N, C-alpha and C positions, 0 to 999 in steps of 0.2 A: 788740266791739272797744272797749275802754275808752279808747284813745288817739285814736280817730277823732273829729274835731271835729263831724262831722255826727251821730254816734251820741250824743254828749253835749251836744247843743244844749239850752240852757235853754228850758223851756216858754214863758217870757215872750217869746221871740223868734219864736215860731211865729205866722204870719199866718193860716194855714188848714191843716187836716189832715183826713184821713179814716182809715179803718182801717189802710191800708198805706203811706201816704205823708204828707209834710208839706212846707210851703212857708215860706220866710223870706227876708228881705232879705239880699242878698249883702254880706258885710263889706267887700269891695273893689269897689264898683259901677262898671260901665262907664258907666252913666247913671243919672239919678234914677229910682228904682223898680225897679232890677235885682233880680230874685228868683231864688232857686234852689229847685227842687223835687227832693226826695230820697225814696227808699223808706225806710221805718223799719228794715227789715232791712238789715244791712250787706251790700252786694253791690258788687263792684268796678266793674262797668260795665254799660252798656245790654244787652249780650248775655247777661249772667248773670241779668237780671231775669226773674221769672215773668210769665206772661200777666196774672195778676191784679194784680201790681205795675204793669205797664205801663198797664193800664186805670185804676188808681188815680191814677197820674201824669197820664194824659190828662184825667181828671176834674178834678184840681186845676189843670191848665193852663187850662182854661176858666174856673174860678172866679178864679184869679189874674188873668187878662186882664180880667175884669169889674171886679175891685177896682182894678187899675192904670188902666183906662180912666176910672173914676170919680174916682180920687185924683190922677192925673198927666196925663191927657189926651194921651197920646203920639200921634204921627202914624203909627207903625208899630212893628214888633217884629222882633228877631232871636230865634229860639228854636233852641237847639243843645246838643249833647252832645259832649264830647271823650272819646275812648276810647283810652287808652294814653298813655304818656309822650311818644311820638313825635308824637302828635296834640295835645299840650298839656295833657293831664290832669295835675294836680298833687295833687289829693286823690282817693285811690283808693276812693271811695264814690260810686256813680252819682249824678250831679246834672245836672239839666236847667236850663240858663240861659234865663231869660225876660228879655230886655233891651229895655226900651222905647226907641224911637228918636224923635227930634224933628227937624223941618226945621231945617237949619243946624247940627246937632251935628257935632262934629269926627270922631267915630269911625264906622267902617263895617266890615262883614265883606266881605273881598274874596276871590273865587274866581278862580283862575288856571287857564287851560287848558294 
């Protein structure tokens, strides 16, 4: 997909990658250190990813956390995926948000019953 912003990401923006996935800072961060992890293959959402892609994303999640802990020293994390327009997905290439959280920051993820 030539028009996909995640498929055409410049290599200079990649923080870490493995055979099937890559991670980079979000262009519109919720907080300092907000990272996205995406499979290299264009796939619309989490449920279309292969087991191998999921494992690669999980591997990068651990590596990204280590880097963010060292560089930003967050107090916690939100890790999440939006699947579908109704759920807030705006770029239809699977991406996992890794959002560092800090005591006193203004944002939060709220779940309602």
